[in-house]
C-alpha positions, -999 to +999 in steps of 0.1 A: +000+000+000+013+035-007+030+053+022+003+067+046-025+066+020-052+067+047-051+101+065-069+105+098-084+139+104-093+129+140-062+111+155-066+075+164-049+081+198-078+105+206-106+080+196-089+054+218-098+076+248-134+067+241-127+030+235-131+002+260-108-021+240-083+003+225-091-010+191-128-002+185-154+024+194-192+026+195-203+047+165-237+064+160-244+075+125-267+106+127-284+104+094-293+067+096-299+068+134-279+036+136-257+025+165-227+004+154-210-014+183-172-019+182-165-001+149-127-004+142-109+028+151-085+023+122-114+031+098-128+061+116-124+098+106-101+091+076-099+097+039-074+086+013-049+114+007-069+139+027-039+161+031-026+155-004-002+130-019+029+145-003+036+122+026+053+150+046+019+168+050+004+140+071+036+132+088+040+167+101+006+165+117+012+132+134+046+142+147+032+159+177+004+135+184+025+113+207+032+144+229-005+154+228-015+119+239+008+121+268-005+155+277-040+142+277-030+113+300-015+138+324-046+160+324-067+130+331-045+117+359-039+150+377-072+166+367-056+199+359-044+219+329-010+232+319+002+265+334-001+294+310+028+299+286+044+266+294+053+242+266+022+222+276+000+252+272+014+259+238+010+223+227-026+222+239-035+254+220-017+243+189-035+210+189-070+226+194-064+251+166-052+225+142-078+199+152-106+224+147-094+231+112-082+197+099-115+178+098-138+169+069-162+194+081-137+223+080-125+212+045-161+210+032-169+244+048-140+260+029-151+246-004-187+257+004-175+292+010-154+292-022-182+278-043-208+303-030-185+332-035-175+322-071-211+317-081-220+352-069-191+365-090-198+344-121-235+351-123-228+386-135-207+373-164-230+373-195-210+345-210-218+322-182-253+307-181-272+292-152-270+258-169-232+261-171-230+270-134-252+240-125-227+217-140-196+228-120-185+231-084-158+256-073-133+246-047-098+233-038-085+198-046-070+195-011-089+221+010-078+204+043-042+216+036-054+252+036-077+250+066-050+230+086-024+256+077-046+283+090-051+265+123-013+259+127-007+296+119-034+312+141-031+291+173-015+319+193-048+337+192-062+310+215-035+315+242-054+344+259-084+322+266-090+308+301-087+270+304-107+249+328-117+212+334-153+200+335-161+166+349-191+144+342-210+132+372-215+095+379-240+078+355-233+103+327-205+107+301-193+130+274-195+119+238-173+130+209-176+132+172-158+134+138-157+172+144-148+172+181-139+208+188-171+227+194-168+265+188-197+283+205-206+318+217-237+321+239-228+357+246-233+367+209-259+341+200-284+368+193-264+380+163-278+360+134-257+377+106-223+362+101-202+341+124-193+349+160-171+318+166-139+329+150-107+321+168-104+358+180-142+364+186-154+382+217-174+357+238-158+326+223-163+293+241-146+260+231-157+226+244-134+197+237-141+163+254-108+145+258-120+116+279-156+103+284-156+118+319-136+150+312-141+180+289-117+208+284-134+243+284-117+274+270-134+307+272-132+345+270-123+355+306-136+390+301-171+377+294-176+345+314-171+332+349-165+295+353-179+275+383-188+290+416-156+298+434-132+324+419-103+300+419-123+270+406-102+253+379-122+221+380-160+218+382-184+189+384-210+193+357-247+185+363-265+159+342-281+187+323-247+203+315-235+170+301-267+165+280-264+201+266-227+196+257-234+163+241-262+180+221-236+205+209-213+176+198-242+162+177-249+197+163-213+201+153-206+167+139-204+159+102-217+123+102-208+103+133-206+106+170-188+082+193-198+069+227-181+051+255-210+033+271-248+033+271-247+061+297-244+085+269-281+079+261-273+086+225-307+082+210-322+108+233-292+132+227-294+130+189-331+133+189-330+165+210-301+179+189-316+172+155-331+207+150-298+224+159-277+207+132-265+231+106-283+229+073-253+244+055-217+249+063-212+284+048-232+315+043-227+339+013-246+372+012-245+401-012-251+438-004-257+464-032-230+491-031-234+528-043-215+535-075-206+569-090-209+557-126-242+539-121-226+505-127-240+477-105-217+469-076-221+444-048-202+435-016-199+397-011-198+387+025-189+351+035-190+334+068-192+300+085-225+289+099-226+290+137-246+265+159-278+282+168-286+264+201-293+283+233-275+258+255-282+258+293-248+257+308-249+258+346-212+260+350-207+292+332-223+327+336-218+361+321-199+388+341-219+418+351-196+442+332-200+421+301-237+424+303-234+462+306-211+462+275-236+441+256-265+464+265-245+494+251-234+475+220-269+463+211-282+499+214-258+511+187-274+517+153-242+507+134-225+477+148-191+462+139-195+431+116-167+413+135-162+418+172-129+406+186-121+401+222-086+417+221-080+441+192-044+448+203-036+411+204-050+407+169-030+436+156+002+423+171-005+389+155-011+404+121+021+425+124+041+393+133+026+374+103+036+403+080+071+404+095+075+367+089+065+372+052+089+401+049+117+380+064+122+403+094+109+378+120+109+340+125+078+319+129+090+306+162+091+341+176+053+344+175+046+342+213+073+367+221+061+391+194+024+388+203+024+385+241+059+397+251+065+364+269+087+334+264+074+298+266+090+280+295+096+242+296+073+219+315+036+216+319+023+220+355 
């Protein structure tokens, strides 16, 4: 067989965390509502040449997976997360950013955006008919290469988020999926135009189950408070919390979700989450623009589709000052299309990227350039 022909977009080491045997996992296909017991992990979340035919592409992704697997074991054993700006923190943020962007869902979303935008452009060409457009699809041959590269490049923008551990109570469990990083934003859920779950968005929340009984929570510290005590790094979820997070997993998934035991109550979860599954992966809108020469002009706006589910999360509440900010923002007649949580951080990130392109900075200097800090060895 050709070298590394089958490329996994969700690592096998990760799926083993949800396996009783280490070789197979219980799979629930959402469309067919079929539960398949003991599906081989080897055949899950993979496509032939998903990252292209250059073997170095897939190898570069898998190189760090052994370290990530060890980090997850430590988190599970010690029930705590890496200290900020340690090597463990950097590794965790890098993995989350790349995992969120290396899936089949992320690749399909990029091609959906590309196809929608090109159709809006081409429909104004008199040489192109609707019949011609109906026979083609616009997109990239290897879209996962582009989305994954974006994740690998932009991971420093996650490093300002607060990180916490959420535990499942006895008799419940977290499920995972073929698109396991849930990007959510309950603070800005009221905004229905565009996406509010970009990597630098104000109010961003990230939910990532790394074991059936442990979920990693990352969030905008200026908007949310986690748990009850100010110093609470670990919180025991309620059964309702677990059910809501499992519904978010179903809403985010492409095709399949994975369970550890029957405690997941998977038929109930998928039934409740069905109405929140996204009908499309991308949104393309056009806005007429004024033109001095009376020629028709349009602005094309593209965005990913967010999960529109008003989740009841008892472990997280909005700060009083964030509610005041929101009240003022919603009263404004003209609102910013994209609201970031830290404009200065984004500007430093963009300046660093430009400096790398200009040859005046090195990629590995990102954290120093953006945060003015150095990564220290160790994890805890």
